Every structure is written in structure tokens, then in C-alpha cells.
C-alpha positions, 0 to 999 in steps of 0.5 A, a space after each residue: 857782359 854784352 846783352 846779345 851775348 847773354 841772351 845767346 848763352 841763355 838761349 843755348 842753355 835752354 835749348 840744351 835742357 829742352 832738346 829731344 834726345 835722339 836714338 838710332 835703331 840699327 838692323 835687328 840681329 836675328 838668330 832663327 827668327 823671320 825678318 817679318 817679326 823684326 820689322 814689326 818690332 822695330 816699327 812698334 818700337 819707333 812708334 812707342 818711344 816717339 809718342 810716349 817718350 818724345 824721343 826722336 828716332 833718326 836714320 843715321 847713327 851720326 845724328 844720334 845721341 844713342 844707339 838702340 840695338 835689338 836682338 831676337 833669338 829663337 829658343 825652344 818654343 819662344 823668341 828671346 828679345 834683347 834691347 840694349 841702349 848705348 851712348 853713340 859717342 863711346 858705345 858704353 852700355 846705358 841699360 839692357 832689357 831682355 824678355 821671352 815672347 811665345 806668341 806675336 802678341 807678346 811682342 807689344 807688351 815687351 815694347 811697352 816695358 822697354 819704352 818705360 826705360 827711356 829716361 829712366 833716372 832711378 837710383 843714387 846721385 850727388 848734386 852741387 848747387 849754387 844760389 842765394 839765402 835770403 833772410 826775412 826775419 829779423 830783417 832782409 839780408 842775403 848771401 851766396 849759397 853753396 848746396 851739396 847734396 845726396 839724392 835718391 830718386 825712385 819713380 815719383 819719390 825723391 829723398 835728399 840729404 843736403 848740406 847748405 852753406 850761406 857764405 859770409 858775405 851780406 848784401 843787405 844791411 847786415 852780414 851773416 853766415 849760415 850752415 845747415 844739415 838737412 833731410 827731406 822727402 819729396 814727391 815728383 810729379 810726372 811730366 814730359 820735359 820738366 817734373 815739378 816736386 814738392 816736399 818738406 824737410 828737417 835738420 840742424 842749422 848754425 847761424 852767425 849774425 853781425 849787427 848792432 841791432 840784433 843778437 843771439 843773447 850773449 852769443 854771436 851765433 845761434 843753432 838748433 832745429 830748422 824745418 822747411 817747405 820745398 818746391 822746384 823742377 827737375 829737368 829731363 835728363 838728356 844723357 840719362 845721367 845728368 839732371 838739372 834742378 831748381 830748388 826753392 825753400 822756405 826756412 823756419 829756424 827754431 832758435 831765436 834772435 833778439 832785437 836789442 832796442 826792444 828786447 823782443 825775441 823772434 825765430 830766424 826765417 828765410 828763403 833759399 833758391 839754388 840751381 843744381 846739377 846731379 850726377 
């Protein structure tokens, strides 16, 4: 592939990952509420989401990724404030937040809580990743990796169930295949564009190894308990749904492989890296 074309593709992907989402705020829908209250609420809302969430507020709907519709309805002694965020392309609702304000001072806390919902990504997701699995013990060997996962993200807590398949295609001196089922909790650090995470996990894995120098006793494959440490980065979801992630792991497998020439046994160890998309 031409180097200029490759650089252009990388630049486009980086711009997509790091672009600021934009929102358009149309006129506030009022029912029994003075326009001055609406003007103040819009002004505060714009300032909060731009400064705290780094979201661009645009002047025209055609420029926006999202539409934030605000309603203020008089009810008894207070005002019901309703925020609804919609996708500007299909007008589908992303989230709705409503609260009651009894005094003008109640409006600022409402704006602050609403601001926190921008970029909110809590919930279950399904992930798919592509990468590489590299063995360092017994010796270097590498294979393409397919990663299928179920993710649960709540605030700074991330729980994952992964199915990792190292495809039978050796890139070193030896060929191998690897399949593992893992569970891992992780802590996600706060960020603006990217969110680092660290965690650890355990599971059960199966491995086949084709070599004249190493063997799993009389078997062609090994299986057993596997532990790993992981770290990586989650990228800010532009559409509030799709998350891009990069996952690095150090794997320690408790089943051992034997070096035929020395009769010595050693646990299988390695690394993996995968680029993932979660929906």
C-alpha cells in the first residue's frame, strides 16, 4: 500500500477517535415559564457542557451530531425541566433527564447533573477485537488473535468475559493454536478523550504446540488455569454507543511444556494485544 495513502487513513482514524462531538440546542419549549429563565438555562447549559465535557455547541442543526431539546413546564409551585438528547441524523432519543426546580438557584444543579450524562457509557456491550498473541516461553512464536467479549461498564468499574482464539498460524519457528475463556475486572481512570484502565483476570485455556523441540508430555496440547494482567485505553465514544479500545495482556498459563533435549519443564507464558470495538 502506498505510504501516503496509509498515512491518510491513519490520520482519518485518529481524527475520528479524537474529534469533539457537537450538539445543537434549539429554542426552549416553554409552558407557563418566562423567557428569561430559558435564556439563563441555555447559557448555563452551553457553558457547562463545553467546559466540563469538551462538547462543541453549534449554531445550526446541520452542523451537529446531536440535538439537545429543553422543555420548561410550570407545575404547581415549581418548574419541571426536561432535557432530551437526540441523534441529529435519525432523531432517535439517546437519553432523557427531568427534574423539578422550585427556585432559580435549583437550575444550576440540574444543569450540572445533566452535563454528567454527556458521554455516559454505562451498561452492557458486545465487543470484537483483532490482534496478535505472542509466546515468549518456551520460545518466541506468534499468531493472529480473534477476541470476542461481553463487557459491563459502570462508572470506573469494568467487568469483562473474553473468548480469545489464537489462530493456528505460526509466525516464528513453531506453530501453535490457543483458545481461552476469561473473566477480568478492571479500574477505568477518568480522562477527557482517552480513559486508561488496569486490571487482572483468570480463566481456562487450551493450547496446541507443533514443534520438534517441545511437547506437552504424551499429548499434543495442554490445558489448565491461566492468569493475566491487563492494561489499555478506552477512547471517548463519539456517538455515545460505540467504544474503541486497545487491550494489552501478560499471560501466565499454569500448564507446563517440556523441552525434549533437556527434559526440563516450564510454564507457558506470553503477551497479547488487540484493537477492539464495543457496541
